[in-house]
N, C-alpha and C positions, 0 to 999 in steps of 0.2 A: 138758091143762089149763093148762100154762104158756103155750102160744101164745095162749090166750084172755086171759090176764092181761097179756101183753106188748103186744097190740094197743092197748088203751086207753091204756097208758102212752106208746106211740109217738105216738098221736093227740094226747095231752095235750102232749107235747113239741113236736110240730109246731105246735099251737095257740099255745103259749107263744112259740115263735120268731116266728110270724106277728104276734102281738100286740106283741112287742118291735120288729119291723121297722116296724109301723105307728106305734109310739110315736116311733121315731127319725125317721121321715119327717115325722110330725106336729110334732116339735120343730123340725126344719129349716124346715118351712113356717111354724110359729108364730114362729120367729126373724125371718123376713121382712125387712122394711126397717128400717134404722136402724143405729146404731153397734154395732160388734162389739168395742169396747174392753172391757178387763176391768172388772169392777164397781167395784173400788176407784178406778179412774180416772174412771169415769162419776159416782161419788158426789161428787167434788170438782170444782166448776165450773172453776176456774182450770187445774187439771191436765188436765181434759177438753179445754178450749180449746187448751192448748198441745199436747196429743196430736193434735187435729184439724189444727193448723197443721203439725205435723211430718209427718203423713200426707199432707197436701196438698203440701208441699214435695217429699217423696220421690216422690209420684205425678207431680208436675209435672216433676221431673228425668227420670223414666223416660219419660213421654210426649214430652218434649223430645228425648230421645235417639232415640226411635222416629221422630219427625218428621225428625230429621237423617238417619236411616238410610233414609228413603224414596228420595231420589235417590242415596245412597251405597250401597255394598255392605253388606248386613245385613238382618236380619229386621224391617224397619220396622213393618209392621202388627202383627206378633206382640208387639213391644215396646210399641206404643201400647196394645194391648188389655191387656197386663200392667199398664201404668200405670193404666188404667181400673179394673182389678181391685183395685189398691192403693187407689184412691180409693173404690171400692165397699165397702171394709171399714168406711168411716166416713160416707160421704155418700149420702143417699137418691137424689139426682139421678143420681149415678154408677151406683147399683144399677139404677135404671130404664133408663138408657142401655145398660148391660151386658145386662140382660134383653132389651131390644128388639133389640140387636145379635145376641145368641145366637139369638133366635127367627128373625130374618131370615136368618142364616147357615144355620140348620137348614132353613128353607123353600127356600133357594137350592140347598142340597145335595140335597134331595129332588127338586126340579125338574130338577136336572142329571142325576139318575139315571133320569129318565123316558126311555124309548127314543125317543120322537118328538123330544124336545129334543136328545138325543145325536146322532141322525141329522142334525138340522138344523145343529148345531154342527160336525159333521164335514164336511158339505156346504159350509158357509160357509168353513171353514178351507181346504178344497181349492180352492174358487173363488178365495179370496184369494191362495193360493200360486201358482195358475196366472196370475193377473193380475200378481203381482210378477215371476214368471219371464218373462212376455211383455215387460213393461216393461224388465227387465234385458237381455233379448235385443235389443230395439230400440235401447237405449242402446249396447250393445257393437257392434252392427252399424253404427250411425251414427258413433260416436267411437272405437271400438276399445278395446283393453285397454292402458291406459297406467299405469305405476306412478307414484305421487305423488312419489317421490324419484328422484334421478338416481344410479344405481349405477355407470354407466360413467365418471363424472367423478372418481371417487375413485381 
């Protein structure tokens, strides 16, 4: 008799959890585009404008650091996307760019996992390495191996 009464309770709890999950995802979807500044900041125009300027300056500094890291050692693209994420907390254009980028990266990752594409990429890599090896062999055969500095003179 207890088992019969427990099952509806478990079903009700599972239903409540599913409803809560749907509400949370609905809130995230409803949040959508726009400013994520606190309400007391959004309610005051001058404060909101200064908030946006601050977010823009911080995002610009992070994106600038990422651009500097592209030719230098460091995670350049990760830092650039981090700056875009900072901008996306406040600006719709950055949110749209970030959504587009996430979609394209996800599509590229899915394509890269395709067995045909993986075989093609491995084949092209092997062909490229063979060409580089042949060219290096021709160079060494023609010019020999000479160190760029003179060790004997010291």
